[in-house]
C-alpha positions as CSV (number, residue, x, y, z in Angstrom):
1,M,-0.1,0.2,0.2
2,E,1.3,3.5,-1.0
3,T,1.7,6.0,1.5
4,V,-0.8,8.9,1.4
5,K,1.1,12.4,2.2
6,L,-0.6,15.6,2.2
7,E,1.5,19.1,2.0
8,V,-0.2,22.5,2.8
9,K,1.7,25.7,2.3
10,S,0.0,28.2,4.7
11,V,1.5,31.6,5.9
12,E,0.1,33.6,8.5
13,E,-0.7,36.8,6.2
14,A,-3.7,36.6,4.3
15,S,-5.6,38.4,1.5
16,R,-9.1,40.0,2.1
17,V,-9.5,40.1,-1.8
18,E,-8.8,36.8,-1.7
19,L,-11.5,35.7,0.9
20,F,-14.0,37.2,-2.1
21,V,-12.5,35.5,-5.0
22,R,-12.2,32.4,-2.7
23,F,-16.0,32.7,-2.5
24,V,-16.5,32.5,-6.5
25,W,-13.5,30.1,-7.2
26,G,-15.1,27.9,-4.5
27,F,-18.6,27.8,-6.0
28,I,-17.5,26.9,-9.3
29,S,-14.9,24.5,-8.4
30,Y,-17.5,22.7,-6.3
31,I,-19.6,22.4,-9.5
32,V,-16.6,21.1,-11.3
33,L,-15.9,18.5,-8.5
34,Y,-19.6,17.4,-8.0
35,I,-19.8,16.1,-11.8
36,L,-16.5,14.3,-11.4
37,M,-17.7,13.0,-8.6
38,M,-20.6,11.6,-9.8
39,I,-18.5,10.0,-13.0
40,N,-16.4,9.0,-10.1
41,C,-19.2,7.0,-8.3
42,L,-20.0,5.0,-12.0
43,L,-16.5,4.3,-12.4
44,L,-16.4,2.9,-8.6
45,V,-19.2,0.1,-10.0
46,V,-17.2,-0.5,-13.1
47,Q,-14.2,-1.2,-11.2
48,W,-15.9,-3.4,-8.6
49,L,-17.5,-5.2,-11.4
50,I,-14.2,-5.9,-13.3
51,I,-12.4,-7.0,-9.8
52,L,-15.4,-9.4,-9.2
53,I,-15.5,-10.8,-12.9
54,T,-11.6,-11.2,-13.3
55,G,-9.8,-10.7,-9.8
56,K,-7.4,-7.8,-11.3
57,R,-7.9,-4.1,-10.9
58,N,-8.3,-1.6,-13.8
59,L,-4.9,0.9,-13.4
60,G,-6.4,3.2,-15.9
61,I,-9.6,3.9,-13.8
62,A,-7.9,3.6,-10.5
63,S,-5.6,6.4,-11.7
64,W,-8.3,8.4,-12.7
65,M,-9.9,8.1,-9.5
66,K,-6.7,9.0,-7.4
67,K,-6.6,12.3,-9.4
68,I,-10.0,13.2,-8.5
69,L,-9.5,12.4,-5.1
70,V,-6.2,14.3,-5.1
71,Y,-8.4,17.3,-6.9
72,A,-10.8,17.0,-3.9
73,T,-8.1,17.3,-1.1
74,Q,-6.8,20.4,-2.8
75,F,-10.2,22.2,-3.2
76,S,-10.8,21.4,0.5
77,A,-7.5,23.3,1.5
78,Y,-8.4,26.0,0.0
79,L,-12.0,26.3,0.8
80,Y,-11.2,25.6,4.3
81,L,-8.8,28.6,4.2
82,L,-5.9,26.5,4.6
83,T,-3.8,27.9,1.8
84,D,-4.6,30.7,-0.7
85,E,-3.2,28.6,-3.4
86,R,-5.9,27.8,-5.6
87,N,-6.6,24.5,-7.0
88,P,-6.8,24.3,-10.8
89,L,-10.4,24.5,-12.2
90,I,-10.2,21.7,-14.2
91,P,-7.7,18.7,-13.1
92,E,-4.8,17.8,-14.6
93,M,-5.3,14.3,-16.3
């Protein structure tokens, strides 16, 4: 099993303007994340069936799901005011 590592860069100084930008950016990112998580749920069912039938995990699906999980974690760190570093609007695939 691979180790999960999370690194959040945070400084004491905070921008007041960033709070307003964060609201808009967070709303748009939440819509993107919602769509991606719905796709992830469908892929989870497909992955489950693949494992049940073949006994092997599809690495393409697993890789995609991992990238979405990383994107969701970056979004959470930004949304919860832990960092001013914005997550990308569309995750890098």
